[in-house]
C-alpha positions in Angstrom: 57.2 4.6 39.1 60.5 5.0 41.0 62.3 8.2 39.7 65.6 6.7 38.6 63.8 3.9 36.6 61.6 6.5 35.0 64.7 8.6 33.9 66.5 5.5 32.7 63.3 4.5 30.6 63.2 8.0 29.1 66.9 8.0 28.2 67.6 10.8 30.8 70.9 11.0 32.6 71.3 9.1 35.8 73.2 10.7 38.8 76.4 9.2 40.2 74.3 8.1 43.2 71.8 6.3 41.0 74.3 4.1 39.3 75.0 1.9 42.4 71.2 1.6 42.9 70.9 0.2 39.4 73.5 -2.4 40.2 71.9 -3.5 43.5 68.4 -3.7 41.9 69.6 -6.2 39.3 67.2 -8.9 40.6 64.9 -10.4 38.0 62.5 -11.5 40.8 62.1 -7.9 42.1 58.7 -6.5 42.7 59.6 -3.6 40.5 59.9 -6.0 37.5 56.6 -7.7 38.3 54.6 -4.5 38.7 52.1 -2.9 36.2 54.9 -0.6 35.1 57.1 -3.5 33.8 56.8 -2.4 30.1 58.2 1.1 30.8 61.1 -0.1 32.9 62.3 -2.5 30.2 64.9 0.1 29.2 66.0 0.4 32.8 66.4 -3.4 33.0 68.7 -3.2 29.9 70.6 -0.3 31.5 71.1 -2.4 34.7 72.3 -5.4 32.7 74.8 -3.3 30.7 75.9 -1.6 33.9 76.5 -5.1 35.6 78.4 -6.2 32.6 80.5 -3.0 32.7 81.4 -3.9 36.3 82.8 -7.2 35.2 80.0 -9.2 36.8 81.0 -8.0 40.4 77.5 -8.1 41.8 76.5 -11.4 40.1 79.5 -13.0 41.6 79.0 -11.5 45.1 77.2 -14.5 46.6 80.4 -15.6 48.2 82.9 -13.3 50.0 85.0 -10.8 48.2 88.1 -11.5 50.4 90.4 -8.7 51.0 93.9 -10.0 50.7 96.1 -8.7 52.2 93.7 -7.3 54.8 93.5 -3.4 54.9 93.0 -1.4 58.1 89.5 0.0 58.2 89.3 3.8 58.3 88.2 5.4 61.6 84.5 6.3 61.8 84.1 9.7 60.3 81.1 10.9 62.4 82.1 11.8 66.0 79.1 13.9 67.1 76.5 12.3 69.3 73.9 13.7 67.0 75.2 11.5 64.2 74.7 8.3 66.1 71.5 6.3 66.9 71.2 3.5 69.6 74.8 4.3 70.8 77.3 7.0 71.8 79.8 7.8 69.1 82.0 4.8 68.6 85.6 4.4 67.5 87.4 1.3 66.1 89.3 1.2 69.3 86.1 0.6 71.2 85.5 -2.4 69.0 88.9 -4.0 69.3 88.6 -7.8 70.0 85.2 -8.0 68.2 84.3 -9.0 64.7 82.4 -6.1 63.1 79.8 -6.2 60.4 79.4 -2.8 58.7 76.0 -2.5 56.9 75.8 0.4 54.4 72.1 1.2 53.7 69.6 3.9 53.2 66.0 3.7 54.3 64.2 4.0 50.9 66.4 1.3 49.4 64.1 -1.8 49.3 67.0 -4.1 48.8 68.3 -2.8 52.1 65.3 -3.1 54.2 64.3 -6.4 52.8 67.6 -7.7 54.1 66.9 -6.7 57.7 65.0 -9.9 58.6 68.2 -11.8 57.7 70.5 -9.3 59.5 68.4 -9.5 62.7 68.4 -13.3 62.5 72.1 -13.2 62.2 72.4 -10.9 65.3 70.2 -13.3 67.3 72.2 -16.3 66.2 75.6 -14.9 67.2 74.2 -13.2 70.4 76.7 -13.5 73.2 79.6 -13.9 70.9 82.1 -11.2 69.9 80.2 -9.8 66.9 79.0 -6.3 66.6 76.8 -5.0 63.8 77.2 -1.2 62.9 74.8 0.4 60.5 76.0 3.2 58.3 73.1 5.1 56.9 74.3 6.8 53.8 71.4 8.7 52.1 70.4 8.7 48.5 67.7 11.4 48.7 67.3 14.6 50.6 64.5 13.4 52.9 66.8 10.5 53.9 69.2 13.1 55.4 66.7 14.2 58.0 67.7 12.6 61.3 64.0 12.4 62.6 63.2 10.3 59.5 66.2 8.0 60.0 65.3 7.5 63.7 61.8 6.7 62.8 62.8 4.1 60.3 65.4 2.5 62.6 62.5 2.0 65.1 60.1 0.8 62.3 62.7 -1.8 61.1 63.4 -2.8 64.6 67.2 -2.1 64.5 68.9 -2.1 67.9 72.5 -2.0 66.9 74.4 1.3 66.6 73.7 3.3 63.4 76.0 6.1 62.2 74.4 8.8 60.0 76.7 9.4 57.1 75.0 12.3 55.4 78.2 13.7 53.9 79.3 10.4 52.5 82.5 10.7 54.4 82.6 7.0 55.6 81.2 5.8 52.3 84.1 7.4 50.5 86.6 6.4 53.1 85.6 2.8 52.6 85.5 3.2 48.9 81.9 1.8 48.9 79.6 1.9 45.8 76.6 -0.1 46.7 73.4 -0.2 48.8 73.3 -2.6 50.6 76.9 -3.5 51.3 78.4 -5.5 54.1 82.0 -5.4 55.2 83.5 -7.7 57.9 86.3 -6.4 60.1 88.4 -8.8 62.1 89.2 -8.3 65.8 92.1 -6.1 64.9 89.9 -3.7 62.8 91.1 -4.9 59.4 88.7 -5.4 56.5 88.6 -9.0 55.6 85.6 -9.5 53.4 82.8 -7.7 51.5 79.4 -8.7 50.4 77.0 -6.8 48.2 73.2 -7.0 47.6 69.9 -8.0 49.1 70.3 -11.0 51.4 67.8 -13.5 52.8 67.9 -16.2 55.4 69.1 -19.4 53.9 70.4 -18.0 50.6 74.0 -18.4 49.3 75.2 -15.0 50.4 73.8 -15.5 53.9 75.7 -18.8 54.3 78.9 -17.1 53.0 78.5 -14.3 55.5 78.0 -16.8 58.3 81.0 -18.8 57.3 83.2 -15.8 57.2 82.0 -14.6 60.7 82.6 -18.0 62.2 86.1 -18.0 60.8 86.9 -14.6 62.1 85.4 -15.3 65.5 87.7 -18.3 65.8 90.8 -16.3 65.2 92.9 -15.0 68.1 93.0 -11.3 68.6 
C-alpha cells in the first residue's frame, strides 16, 4: 500500500508534504479506493475528508478557476542553472512576456499528476501556434524524485516536450505559495497570476473546460 495511506490508516503522523497529497487524492473513483487494500485505507479516506473540510472545500470547488483578483505578479523562476532545466535553457519571466503561461506543479510519482498529462498534451496541441507556453515545475515529494536522471527519464516516458524546471529545494513552490500536486497557474501576457486550478484533470471534464475558457480569455487580451 502507498506509504502515506498506510501511516494514516495506522494513526501515525503525516509529514507536511503528505497533507497536500491527501487533498489531491480525494477522488472516490481513484484506483487506490478500488484496490484490494480498500479496507485498510478507510481511515485514510476519512482523514482526507476531514482535511478537505478543514480547507473549506477548496479542492471540491476547484473545477472552475480560482481567479486572482487583483492580479499578482508571478515570482521570478528560482532555478537559474542549466542543470535545473529539462527541454530548455533556463528561462525568465521576461523571456515569456507576450505569452500566456500555464505553470504545472507536479512530481512524477503522483498519479493524479501523470494521469493529467493526456489532457495537458491535448491542450498544448489544441493551442499550438498560439501564444501559450506550458512550463512544468517538478517539485519532489520523495528523495528518489530529486534525482535528475529519474526526472529526465520520466519526462521522456510521459512524452513531455515543454520546459520543465526542477524545483528540488521547493523554492518556486514556496514563492508561489503552492500547496498541491497537481496545481496549474495561468499567467497573463504581462506575467501576472490570473487563475489557479487544482487536482487531476481529464479531457472533457469541468476543470479542463474552465482552463480552456481562461486561456482563451487571456489570449484575447492585449499585451
